[in-house]
N, C-alpha and C positions, 0 to 999 in steps of 0.2 A: 615635772611637766612631761607629758608623753607626746611624741611626735606622730604625725598622721600616718607615716609609713611603719610605725611600730606594730608588731604582730598582735599585741593585746589592745590595740586602739578601740575596737568595737566593744570589747568587754569593759574597758574603763568608761567609755561613753555610756553604755547601758547602765552601769552601776551608778553613774552620776544622775542619769535620768530617773532611775528607780529611787534614788535618794531624794531628789526634788519632789517627785510625785508622792512618796511616802510621807515626807515631812509636811507637805502642803495638805495632803488628805487628812493626816492626823489633826492638824490645826483647824481645818474647815469643819470636819465632823465634830470635833470637840466643841468648837465655838457655836455650831448649830445646836448641839445638845444643850449647852449651857444657856443659849438664848431661849430655848424652849423652857428650860427649868426656871429662868428668870421670869418668863411670862406667868407661870404658875405661882411663883413667889409674889410677883407684883400684884396679881389679882387678890391673893390672900392679904397682902399688906394694905392694899387700898380698902378692902373690906374692914380691916382692923382700924385703919386711919380714919374711917368715916365717923367712928365714935370718939376718937381722940384727935382734936385739931392740931396738937403739937406735932404729931407724927406726919402730918401733911407738909409741914414746913421743912422737915429734914429729908424728905423723900429724894429730892434731886441730888443733894450732897451724898447721901448714903449710896446712891446708885454708882457714883464715881469712886467712892471709897472702897467699894467691893469689886466693881467691874474692872478697874484698871489693874489692880494686883493680880486678879485671876487671869486677865488677858496676858499680862507679862509672863506669868507662869506657863501658860499654854504655849506662847511663842518660844520661850526658853526650851521647853520640852520638844517642840517641833524642830528647833535648831539642833538639839542634841541628837534626835532621831536622824535628821538629815546627815549630820557629820558621821554618825556611827555606821550608816549604810554606805555612804560615799567612800569611806575609808581613805580619806586624803590626809596626808601628814604634814602639809605645809600650811602656814597661817593664811596665806593668800588664797589657797584653794578652798579651805574651810570658809573663809570670809565670803568668797564669791558664791559658794553654794548656799550658805545661810542667808546672805543678803537677798539672793534671788527668791528663796522661799519666803522670807519676810516681806519682800516687796510684792510678790505675787498674792500672798494671802491678805496682807493688810490693805494693799491696793484694791483687791477684789471686794473685801468686806466694806471698805470705806466708800468705794465707788457706788456700791448699791444703796448707800444711805444718803448720798449727796442730793441736795435740793437744787434744781435748776443748774446742775453741773458747776456748782461753785464749791470750793474747798475751804472749810473754815479753819480757824486756828486749832480747834480741838482735833479736827481730822489730821492736820499736819503733825500735831503732837503724838497722836495715836500711831501714825505711820512711823515716826522716828522711834517711838518706844518699841514698836514691833521689830524694826530693823536692829536696834540695839539688843533686844532680848533674844532674838533668834541667833544673832552673831555670838552673844555671850554663851548660849547653849552649845554652839559648835566649838567655841574655844574651851569650854569646860570639858567637853569630850576629848578634845585634843590634849589638854593638860593631863588627863588620866591615861591616855593611850599613846603618848609621844614615843615610847620606846618599843611598842609592839606592832611593828609593820608586818603585814601579811604578804 
């Protein structure tokens, strides 16, 4: 932990801010791109499902089977990017940075999809998965870089 009167305080603070912005930007841009890709795939799928009624029944389940693992991978990668830029070497510092990025991005994406400002069980699960995945990405970076302080 660095004190406020430490000569490198501003450098450490700016590195933390850059890490949070970079991790959040990666997650948001990737999720926006994947959302656009999903729209194109969904249009094609619905066109195909019009001829095959069996495909209409599994559309909702298939969406969650594909979307949640991809979401977890994106959040994990965002946590890894955050930890690698922040260059913090204690578990609590990594955890705080990655939780902030996970909460910022998952909260922002979930808030925009809420109806009438109510949070559903699915929304809570998505936020918890985002926090866990972003923290896991940070801890994965820490595990590989524990002995290489700069």
